[in-house]
Each structure stands twice: as C-alpha cells, then as structure tokens.
C-alpha positions as CSV (number, residue, x, y, z in Angstrom):
1,M,-9.4,-1.1,11.5
2,K,-8.5,1.2,8.7
3,C,-6.3,1.1,5.6
4,V,-5.0,4.0,3.5
5,M,-2.6,4.0,0.5
6,I,-0.4,7.0,-0.2
7,I,0.7,7.2,-3.8
8,D,3.1,9.6,-5.6
9,S,0.7,11.7,-7.8
10,N,3.6,12.6,-10.1
11,L,3.8,9.1,-11.4
12,A,2.1,8.2,-14.7
13,I,-1.5,6.9,-14.1
14,G,-0.5,3.4,-15.1
15,V,2.3,3.3,-12.5
16,Q,-0.1,4.8,-9.9
17,V,-2.7,2.0,-10.6
18,N,0.0,-0.7,-10.6
19,T,1.4,0.6,-7.3
20,A,-2.1,0.5,-5.6
21,A,-2.7,-3.0,-7.0
22,A,0.7,-4.3,-5.7
23,L,0.1,-2.8,-2.3
24,G,-3.4,-4.2,-2.2
25,I,-2.2,-7.7,-3.0
26,S,0.5,-7.4,-0.3
27,L,-1.9,-6.2,2.3
28,A,-4.5,-8.9,1.5
29,S,-1.9,-11.6,1.7
30,N,-1.0,-10.4,5.2
31,I,-4.3,-9.5,6.8
32,K,-6.7,-12.4,7.2
33,G,-10.4,-11.5,6.6
34,L,-9.6,-8.4,4.7
35,A,-11.7,-9.7,1.8
36,G,-15.3,-10.5,2.3
37,K,-16.9,-13.8,1.6
38,K,-18.2,-14.9,-1.8
39,L,-21.7,-13.7,-2.5
40,I,-24.5,-14.9,-4.8
41,D,-26.7,-12.6,-6.8
42,K,-30.4,-13.2,-7.5
43,D,-29.5,-15.1,-10.7
44,G,-27.3,-17.5,-8.8
45,I,-24.0,-16.1,-10.1
46,V,-21.2,-16.3,-7.6
47,H,-19.2,-13.1,-7.0
48,E,-15.8,-13.4,-5.4
49,G,-15.3,-11.5,-2.1
50,V,-14.0,-8.0,-2.3
51,T,-12.4,-5.8,0.3
52,N,-14.7,-5.1,3.3
53,T,-12.6,-2.2,4.3
54,P,-12.7,1.1,2.4
55,I,-9.2,2.1,1.1
56,P,-8.8,5.9,0.6
57,I,-6.0,6.7,-1.9
58,L,-4.0,9.7,-0.7
59,T,-1.0,11.5,-2.2
60,L,2.3,12.9,-1.2
61,S,5.5,13.6,-3.2
62,N,7.9,10.7,-3.3
63,E,10.2,12.5,-0.9
64,E,7.3,12.9,1.6
65,I,6.3,9.2,1.1
66,K,9.8,8.1,2.0
67,E,9.8,10.4,5.1
68,K,6.3,9.0,6.1
69,Y,7.5,5.4,5.5
70,N,10.6,5.9,7.6
71,E,8.6,7.7,10.3
72,L,6.2,4.8,10.5
73,L,8.9,2.2,10.7
74,Q,10.7,4.1,13.5
75,M,7.4,4.0,15.5
76,N,7.9,0.2,15.6
77,S,4.2,-0.3,16.4
78,D,2.8,-3.8,16.6
79,E,-0.6,-2.3,15.8
80,I,0.3,-0.6,12.5
81,R,1.3,-2.5,9.4
82,V,3.3,-0.6,6.8
83,I,4.0,-1.9,3.3
84,G,6.1,0.0,0.8
85,F,6.2,-0.5,-2.9
86,N,9.4,0.9,-4.4
87,E,11.0,1.5,-7.8
88,V,13.4,-1.4,-7.3
89,A,10.4,-3.8,-7.2
90,Q,8.6,-2.0,-10.1
91,K,11.6,-2.2,-12.4
92,S,12.5,-5.8,-11.6
93,L,12.0,-8.6,-14.0
94,D,10.7,-11.1,-11.4
95,Y,10.8,-11.6,-7.6
96,D,14.2,-13.2,-7.7
97,D,15.6,-10.2,-9.6
98,Y,13.9,-7.9,-7.0
99,E,15.5,-9.8,-4.1
100,M,18.9,-9.6,-5.7
101,K,18.6,-5.9,-6.6
102,L,17.2,-4.9,-3.2
103,A,20.0,-6.7,-1.4
104,E,22.4,-4.4,-3.2
105,T,20.5,-1.2,-2.7
106,T,20.9,1.0,0.4
107,N,17.8,2.5,2.0
108,N,18.8,6.0,1.0
109,N,18.7,4.9,-2.6
110,I,15.2,3.4,-2.5
111,N,12.5,5.5,-4.2
112,Y,9.0,4.6,-2.9
113,L,6.2,4.9,-5.3
114,G,3.6,4.3,-2.6
115,I,2.9,2.9,0.8
116,C,0.0,1.2,2.5
117,I,-0.8,1.7,6.1
118,Y,-3.2,-0.5,8.1
119,G,-4.2,-0.4,11.7
120,P,-6.6,1.0,14.3
121,K,-8.8,3.7,12.7
122,K,-8.0,6.4,15.2
123,K,-4.3,5.9,14.9
124,I,-4.4,5.8,11.1
125,N,-6.6,8.9,11.0
126,K,-4.1,10.7,13.2
127,L,-1.2,9.7,11.0
128,T,-2.9,10.5,7.7
129,G,-5.7,13.0,8.4
130,N,-3.9,16.0,6.8
131,I,-2.9,14.2,3.6
132,K,-4.9,15.1,0.5
133,M,-6.8,12.6,-1.7
134,L,-5.3,11.5,-5.0
135,R,-7.4,12.9,-7.8
C-alpha cells in the first residue's frame, strides 16, 4: 500500500504543515495498522509507534487539487481512500462549527488545501507519478 499527500504550495508554511497533520490524523484514524508498534531503545525508553508507510508530500495548485479530488471521487474505487482537507474545516472554530458550515457550502465553493490518497502502490503511482514534490 502507498500513501501520498498533495498540498497547495501557495499556502503559508504553517497552513501547509497544519494541512498535512490534519490529513495524517484522518488517515491514521481510518487505516488500522498504519502506525507501527511501540519500540524500546537500548536505555529502556519507550518510543510510540510512528507511520510504517512513507508519505511523500506532493504539490499542485488549489484548482488542480480540487480537480484531482473530484477525479478520484468519480472513480468510486473501493481500493483507494481519498481524504480532503478544506478551507471550511481550517477556518472553523470547532468540529460542530465545521459541520454546520460545510452543510451550507456547495461543492463548487469548497477550496481544498490538500488531499491524502491511500491505496495499492501501483494505482497510487499511476495517479500521482507526474506530480512534483513539495519543496
């Protein structure tokens, strides 16, 4: 399996990092076993499990991210999980506020800051192989 995140490089660095963190939490809450087990170092200190799947961070413009998000949703694939993080969520005070605002927002008016795509490695590579790395 493979995971990639696609983030809008035009965002401020703090918003980019927040977007990646939010997508990572969403992914980890949906994919069992994504994080490795706790490990113990030579001194006996316990280290919490971290992701056992590399996560390249790629970049597209926000218009291209929205196009890719909609394209992936239209594929309606059971093998590929797509998670979007949008401006409505980022600007909401809490999750109840997000729920209320999202219910009042049409899809055309949703601005995606980033998306996370998880699925079989060959399929993810085919879908994202031509997208440049975020630097």
